[in-house]
VEXMISE-773355 format. One record per residue (C-alpha): chain; residue number from 1; x, y, z. Coordinates in steps of 0.1 Angstrom, whole numbers, plus 5000, padded with zeros to 4 digits. Each point is the difference from the previous one (the first is absolute). Last residue first. Layout:
// residues N
A,NUM,X,Y,Z
...
***
This chain:
// residues 549
A,549,3512,5021,7929
A,548,5017,4969,5015
A,547,4998,4986,5035
A,546,4963,4991,5004
A,545,5002,4964,4986
A,544,5033,4987,4989
A,543,4995,5001,4963
A,542,5017,4974,4976
A,541,5028,5014,4979
A,540,5004,4986,4965
A,539,5019,5019,4972
A,538,5009,4979,4968
A,537,5016,5027,4979
A,536,5016,4977,4974
A,535,5010,5029,4977
A,534,4977,4987,4971
A,533,4972,4995,5024
A,532,5002,5034,5015
A,531,5003,5016,4965
A,530,4968,4983,4991
A,529,4996,4972,4975
A,528,4979,5004,4970
A,527,4983,4974,4979
A,526,4993,4980,5030
A,525,4963,5002,4996
A,524,4996,5020,5033
A,523,5025,5024,4988
A,522,4983,5005,4967
A,521,4968,5004,5017
A,520,5016,5026,5024
A,519,5012,5021,4970
A,518,4964,5002,4986
A,517,4988,5009,5035
A,516,5026,5029,5001
A,515,4989,5014,4968
A,514,4965,5001,5015
A,513,5012,5017,5032
A,512,5020,5025,4979
A,511,4971,5010,4977
A,510,4977,5002,5030
A,509,5025,5023,5020
A,508,5004,5022,4970
A,507,5030,5003,4978
A,506,5024,5026,4987
A,505,4992,5025,5028
A,504,5034,5001,5014
A,503,4989,4984,5033
A,502,4980,4973,4981
A,501,5029,4993,4979
A,500,5020,4990,5031
A,499,4981,4965,5002
A,498,5031,4982,4988
A,497,5000,4962,5000
A,496,5028,4973,5008
A,495,5024,5019,5021
A,494,5030,4981,5014
A,493,5026,5005,4971
A,492,4984,5032,4990
A,491,5011,5017,5031
A,490,5009,5034,4986
A,489,4974,4999,4971
A,488,4971,4988,5021
A,487,5010,5025,5027
A,486,5000,5029,4977
A,485,4966,4989,4988
A,484,4981,5003,5032
A,483,4977,4977,5021
A,482,5020,4969,4990
A,481,4984,4965,4998
A,480,5017,4969,5010
A,479,4983,4968,4990
A,478,5006,4972,5026
A,477,4997,4965,4987
A,476,4988,4975,5025
A,475,5021,4970,5014
A,474,5031,5013,5017
A,473,4989,5037,5003
A,472,5016,5033,4989
A,471,5010,5034,5014
A,470,5027,5019,4979
A,469,4989,5034,5013
A,468,4997,5033,4983
A,467,4991,5035,5013
A,466,4966,5006,4987
A,465,4988,4963,5002
A,464,4970,4979,4991
A,463,4999,4963,5005
A,462,4975,4980,4981
A,461,5004,4963,5011
A,460,4985,4971,4979
A,459,4989,4965,5012
A,458,4985,5015,5033
A,457,4989,4971,5022
A,456,5000,5012,5036
A,455,5037,4988,5004
A,454,5007,5023,4969
A,453,4985,5030,5021
A,452,5020,4989,5030
A,451,5034,5000,4985
A,450,4992,5033,4982
A,449,4992,5016,5033
A,448,5031,4986,5019
A,447,5021,5010,4970
A,446,4988,5036,4997
A,445,4994,5011,5035
A,444,4964,5014,5003
A,443,4992,4972,5025
A,442,4971,4977,4991
A,441,4963,4996,5005
A,440,4986,4989,4966
A,439,4971,5020,4983
A,438,4983,4982,4972
A,437,4987,5016,4969
A,436,4978,4978,4979
A,435,4994,4962,4999
A,434,5002,4984,5035
A,433,5024,4972,5006
A,432,5030,5015,5016
A,431,5025,4981,5024
A,430,5005,5011,5036
A,429,5035,5009,5012
A,428,4992,5026,5013
A,427,4964,5011,5005
A,426,4977,5004,4969
A,425,4973,5026,4993
A,424,4977,4990,4971
A,423,4979,5015,4973
A,422,5011,5036,5002
A,421,4979,5018,4973
A,420,5018,5014,4968
A,419,5015,5035,5001
A,418,5038,4995,4993
A,417,5018,4982,5025
A,416,5034,5014,4990
A,415,4987,5034,5009
A,414,5005,4991,5036
A,413,5036,5006,4999
A,412,4995,5037,4991
A,411,4977,5005,5032
A,410,5023,4978,5020
A,409,5032,5021,4992
A,408,4980,5032,5011
A,407,4989,4982,5031
A,406,5033,4988,5008
A,405,5015,5035,4999
A,404,5024,5019,4978
A,403,4998,4981,4967
A,402,5020,5025,4978
A,401,5031,4985,4986
A,400,5022,5006,5033
A,399,4971,4984,5021
A,398,4998,4967,4980
A,397,5037,4997,4999
A,396,5003,5004,5038
A,395,4973,4973,5004
A,394,4964,5007,5007
A,393,4985,4975,5026
A,392,5008,5016,5033
A,391,4964,5016,5002
A,390,4986,4965,5000
A,389,5014,4996,5035
A,388,5029,4987,5021
A,387,5007,4994,5036
A,386,4999,4962,4998
A,385,4964,4999,5015
A,384,4990,5029,4977
A,383,5005,4978,4969
A,382,4979,4972,5015
A,381,4973,5026,5008
A,380,5001,5014,4963
A,379,4998,4964,4987
A,378,4969,4992,5022
A,377,4984,5033,4989
A,376,5005,4994,4962
A,375,4990,4962,5005
A,374,4967,5009,5018
A,373,4991,5028,4975
A,372,5007,4974,4971
A,371,4979,4975,5016
A,370,4971,5023,5006
A,369,4999,5012,4964
A,368,4998,4963,4988
A,367,4973,4992,5025
A,366,4979,5031,4990
A,365,5001,4988,4964
A,364,5013,5010,4965
A,363,5027,5022,5014
A,362,5004,5034,4981
A,361,4989,5021,5031
A,360,5024,4983,5024
A,359,5029,5003,4973
A,358,4994,5037,4995
A,357,4997,5005,5038
A,356,5034,4987,5007
A,355,5018,5025,4978
A,354,5021,5015,5028
A,353,5020,4969,5006
A,352,4998,4978,4970
A,351,5038,5000,4997
A,350,5004,4982,5033
A,349,4977,4973,4986
A,348,5024,4992,4972
A,347,4978,4976,4979
A,346,4979,5003,4967
A,345,4992,4966,4985
A,344,4983,4998,4966
A,343,4977,4972,4989
A,342,4985,4992,4966
A,341,4963,5001,4990
A,340,5003,5023,4970
A,339,4989,5032,5018
A,338,5026,4991,5027
A,337,5027,4998,4974
A,336,4990,5034,4984
A,335,4997,5017,5034
A,334,5035,4988,5010
A,333,5013,5013,4967
A,332,4986,5034,5008
A,331,5016,4999,5034
A,330,5033,4991,4984
A,329,4997,5032,4980
A,328,4991,5018,5032
A,327,5032,4988,5017
A,326,5024,5006,4970
A,325,4989,5037,4994
A,324,4989,5024,5027
A,323,5004,4980,5031
A,322,5036,4989,4991
A,321,5008,5036,4989
A,320,5012,5011,5035
A,319,5023,4971,5004
A,318,4997,4962,5010
A,317,5029,4977,5005
A,316,4973,4974,5003
A,315,4965,4994,4986
A,314,4978,4968,4998
A,313,4969,4987,4983
A,312,5001,4961,4998
A,311,4981,4988,4969
A,310,4981,4966,5000
A,309,4993,4992,4964
A,308,4976,4972,4992
A,307,4971,5024,4991
A,306,5023,5011,4972
A,305,4991,4968,4982
A,304,5023,4970,4996
A,303,5016,4986,4969
A,302,5023,4970,5005
A,301,5036,4996,5014
A,300,5015,4966,5001
A,299,5008,4977,5031
A,298,5020,4969,4993
A,297,5031,5016,5015
A,296,4985,4999,5035
A,295,4999,4961,4997
A,294,5039,5000,4993
A,293,5004,5026,5027
A,292,4984,4977,5025
A,291,5024,4972,4992
A,290,5028,5025,5006
A,289,4985,5009,5033
A,288,4999,4964,5011
A,287,5037,4994,4992
A,286,5012,5034,5014
A,285,4981,4994,5033
A,284,5012,4965,5003
A,283,5036,5011,4997
A,282,4994,5029,5025
A,281,4985,4977,5026
A,280,5027,4974,4997
A,279,5027,5027,5001
A,278,4986,5013,5031
A,277,4999,4966,5016
A,276,4977,4972,5010
A,275,4970,5024,4997
A,274,4974,5007,5027
A,273,5018,5030,5013
A,272,5005,5014,4965
A,271,4963,4999,4990
A,270,4993,4998,4961
A,269,4965,5011,4986
A,268,4992,4995,4964
A,267,4968,5019,4990
A,266,4984,4988,4967
A,265,4970,5020,4990
A,264,4967,4982,5005
A,263,4986,5018,5031
A,262,4964,4992,5008
A,261,4989,5029,5023
A,260,5023,5023,4983
A,259,5008,5033,5017
A,258,4990,4988,5036
A,257,5015,4966,4990
A,256,5035,5016,4995
A,255,4997,5017,5034
A,254,4993,4968,5018
A,253,5029,4983,4982
A,252,5023,5028,5012
A,251,4988,4998,5035
A,250,5008,4961,5000
A,249,5035,5007,4985
A,248,5007,5021,5031
A,247,5010,5035,5001
A,246,5009,5001,5037
A,245,5032,4981,4992
A,244,5010,4966,5012
A,243,5000,4981,4966
A,242,5028,5017,4978
A,241,4976,5003,4971
A,240,5007,5004,4963
A,239,4972,5004,4976
A,238,5000,4991,4962
A,237,4972,5015,4979
A,236,4978,4994,4970
A,235,4987,5018,4969
A,234,5002,5035,5014
A,233,4987,5031,4980
A,232,4964,4988,5009
A,231,5009,5007,5038
A,230,4991,4972,5023
A,229,5036,4997,5010
A,228,5005,5036,5004
A,227,4969,5003,5021
A,226,5011,4970,5022
A,225,5033,5020,5005
A,224,4981,5029,5012
A,223,4978,4979,5023
A,222,5031,4982,5015
A,221,5014,5034,5007
A,220,4969,5014,5014
A,219,4998,4970,5025
A,218,5036,5004,5010
A,217,4997,5038,5005
A,216,4968,4994,5021
A,215,5019,4975,5021
A,214,5024,5029,5008
A,213,5036,5000,4991
A,212,5027,4975,5006
A,211,4991,4978,4972
A,210,4989,4999,4964
A,209,5016,5034,4988
A,208,5032,5014,4983
A,207,4990,4994,4963
A,206,5014,4984,4968
A,205,4973,4990,4975
A,204,5016,4980,4973
A,203,4987,5001,4964
A,202,5004,4974,4972
A,201,4995,5014,4967
A,200,4976,5008,4970
A,199,4992,4963,4994
A,198,4987,4994,4965
A,197,5035,4994,4984
A,196,5013,4977,5027
A,195,5036,4994,4995
A,194,5007,5037,4992
A,193,5031,5008,4978
A,192,5027,5018,5018
A,191,4996,5036,5002
A,190,5030,5023,4988
A,189,4982,5023,4974
A,188,4974,5024,5009
A,187,5024,5030,5003
A,186,5021,5008,5030
A,185,5013,5034,5009
A,184,5037,5004,4995
A,183,5020,5011,5029
A,182,5029,5023,4993
A,181,5036,4988,5003
A,180,5018,5034,4999
A,179,5006,5003,5036
A,178,5010,4965,5001
A,177,5028,5007,4974
A,176,5023,5015,5026
A,175,4999,4967,5020
A,174,5017,4982,4969
A,173,5022,4978,5023
A,172,4988,4969,4983
A,171,4983,4988,5032
A,170,4980,5034,5002
A,169,4989,4998,4962
A,168,4987,4964,5006
A,167,4982,5010,5033
A,166,4983,5029,4981
A,165,4988,4976,4973
A,164,4988,4976,5027
A,163,4981,5028,5017
A,162,4982,5007,4966
A,161,4993,4963,4995
A,160,4983,5001,5035
A,159,4981,5030,4988
A,158,4987,4981,4970
A,157,4990,4969,5015
A,156,4973,4990,4975
A,155,4967,4995,5017
A,154,4993,4965,5012
A,153,4969,4983,4986
A,152,5017,4974,4977
A,151,4991,4969,5020
A,150,5036,4994,5010
A,149,5007,5036,5010
A,148,4968,5003,5022
A,147,4998,4966,5016
A,146,5029,4991,5022
A,145,5008,5036,5010
A,144,4964,5006,5009
A,143,4998,4967,5019
A,142,5030,5008,5021
A,141,4987,5036,5005
A,140,4967,4984,5013
A,139,5022,4979,5023
A,138,5015,5032,5014
A,137,4965,5014,5005
A,136,4989,4970,5020
A,135,5005,5016,5034
A,134,4979,5029,4989
A,133,4968,4979,5005
A,132,4972,4985,4978
A,131,5025,5002,4971
A,130,4987,5005,4964
A,129,5007,4986,4965
A,128,4975,5009,4973
A,127,4997,4986,4965
A,126,4989,5027,4975
A,125,4976,5003,4971
A,124,4991,5037,4993
A,123,4969,5021,4992
A,122,4978,4975,5021
A,121,4963,4992,4996
A,120,4977,4992,5028
A,119,4973,4974,4994
A,118,5009,4976,5027
A,117,5018,4976,4977
A,116,5024,5025,4987
A,115,4999,5018,4967
A,114,5035,5014,4989
A,113,4995,5033,4981
A,112,4997,5015,4966
A,111,4982,5033,5002
A,110,4965,5010,4988
A,109,4981,5027,4982
A,108,4963,4994,4991
A,107,4986,5023,5026
A,106,5027,5027,4998
A,105,4986,5024,4974
A,104,4965,4998,5017
A,103,5014,5011,5033
A,102,4985,5034,5004
A,101,5008,5012,5035
A,100,4977,4990,5029
A,99,4976,5024,5015
A,98,4999,4994,5037
A,97,4972,5007,5024
A,96,5008,5003,5037
A,95,4993,4972,5025
A,94,4986,5007,5033
A,93,5007,5025,5027
A,92,5032,4986,5015
A,91,5008,5018,5033
A,90,5020,5032,5001
A,89,5037,5009,4994
A,88,5023,5024,5020
A,87,5021,5023,4977
A,86,5037,4999,4997
A,85,5030,5016,5017
A,84,5036,5000,4989
A,83,5020,5033,5006
A,82,5006,5030,4977
A,81,5020,5031,5004
A,80,5038,4988,5003
A,79,4992,4967,4983
A,78,4993,5021,4969
A,77,4971,5017,4980
A,76,5015,5028,4980
A,75,4987,5035,5004
A,74,4976,5014,4974
A,73,4975,5011,5028
A,72,5018,5004,5031
A,71,5003,4970,5025
A,70,5000,5007,5038
A,69,5015,4971,5019
A,68,4985,4966,5010
A,67,4980,4997,4970
A,66,4978,4969,5001
A,65,5001,4970,4977
A,64,4986,4979,4971
A,63,4964,5011,5003
A,62,4980,4986,4970
A,61,4991,5014,4965
A,60,5030,4986,4983
A,59,5019,5026,5022
A,58,4989,5018,5031
A,57,5017,5018,5028
A,56,4983,5003,5035
A,55,5008,5032,5020
A,54,5017,4995,5033
A,53,5026,5028,4995
A,52,4984,5026,4976
A,51,4999,4993,4962
A,50,4998,5027,4972
A,49,4987,4986,4967
A,48,5010,4981,4970
A,47,5031,4988,5019
A,46,5028,4984,4979
A,45,5007,4964,4991
A,44,5029,4978,4991
A,43,5004,4978,4968
A,42,5023,5024,4983
A,41,5018,5024,5025
A,40,4982,5030,5013
A,39,5022,5032,5006
A,38,4985,5024,5025
A,37,4972,5025,5004
A,36,4984,4991,4966
A,35,4975,5024,4987
A,34,4965,4984,4994
A,33,4973,5012,4979
A,32,4966,4983,5000
A,31,4980,4990,4969
A,30,5005,4963,5005
A,29,5038,5004,5004
A,28,5018,5031,4986
A,27,5036,5002,5010
A,26,5022,5030,5008
A,25,5037,4992,5008
A,24,5016,5017,5028
A,23,5019,4970,5014
A,22,5007,4975,4972
A,21,4982,4970,4989
A,20,5016,4966,4990
A,19,4974,4980,4978
A,18,4968,4983,5007
A,17,4995,5021,5034
A,16,4969,4987,5018
A,15,4975,5025,5015
A,14,4987,4999,5036
A,13,4967,5009,5013
A,12,4981,4972,4985
A,11,4962,4999,4999
A,10,4998,5007,4961
A,9,5022,4967,4997
A,8,5034,4994,4984
A,7,5012,5036,4997
A,6,5029,4997,4975
A,5,5030,5021,4990
A,4,5024,5004,4971
A,3,4977,4989,4973
A,2,5018,4986,4969
A,1,4997,5020,4968
***
């Protein structure tokens, strides 16, 4: 029988409802009897003791807020009685011991990937087209229209066909039939045959930056694009520049060399203000890009060890179950990958607020811990400068589904990082190189964060969600993992993996994490394509530093 409540840590003074609970119910939790003073919806919490205003409230063994009104034992924890607060953190005291999981089962396992000259391995083989400034976005659209359909990469225009059917009925005077003309969801048919069988696609990075912002924004944009060009999922790139913008070609070249001192990957750069005409520039870009695609098509997949995986760890549209099921399952996978010599990247610094001490204590060196503290404080100061703060991070959806404060949300989000040591701390938009768990300074916002994690080298993204989100990325597969089974059933067209059996007691965190790693190896090998890939969900938003949470 499924448990109805859960106390995560003996130090916690709140208890989680796993199902809807009614006022007056009597519950036994760890030998203590609790009578509910109010209804408590599933995913929400109730008080395990009496709280006076100002008292700290603990969950996951850490402070997640303070009561600002009296809270009775058995009363629901809500925005009406709890506010964000978090514990202060102390200095680094030296590395802590870590007992890695048993990885004997995984040592001989591999995935089929694209081996690049620098030693990294891609899970996909894309050609990239990127503008250095928003002025070139229209020209990017011209190239997209020219290439995708003719090369067989365009998705079938099923919604366009549906509108055409409705137009036909209208023109024939059969308006009453429009009400009965239901949309039919598309199947796998309708794609044109691909011209380049070994190229997964040609991807276009539309963005609103490159000029008019700060010079830091321009440098960061060039660094981000350089990360995508250097990425092992990319065979080569076409870059469009206007010429006069802040994000200069010279800065892009500097950033590429930072990531690859002896770059060998083809990067085709076309500058409009140096061209005889727009048409001449686009014609040359099409010609040279086509020749690049011919070379990219010569790549073949070959076996690669798990140590070549670089896995982004992300949550979005989180609920009160995310920190109980999907996030810790991803955390176990992160520990397995770290123990096997691979890299994992945890980001979302606003969602590490309140659990800073854990990351300080887990750092491998004082310098690593010090950089984390510096970046956290700098981010918080930038947020305050625009009249914001980490406490504003939880969304209305988070709050409605049980994540009342940023510290509560953070404590659950941090579980994606497992228990392995922090081997490196990266500032945006740096590229990762250290094996093990890396922390990357990014906002919590889904697309800005994933955009940055992929720019740091992630060749697979694990994205947990309790409410559902379609988020994807242009060049890296994004695996969507549900925290609860009802979501997996309701939004099965965007969810790839269900961690809900952990909540129902049908599976353990370890079992789910290991099943997820098996699934990731299939995705990395190209045997499975994620729902975001199949839907063409190519989300890309660079971070304007200090504005987003």
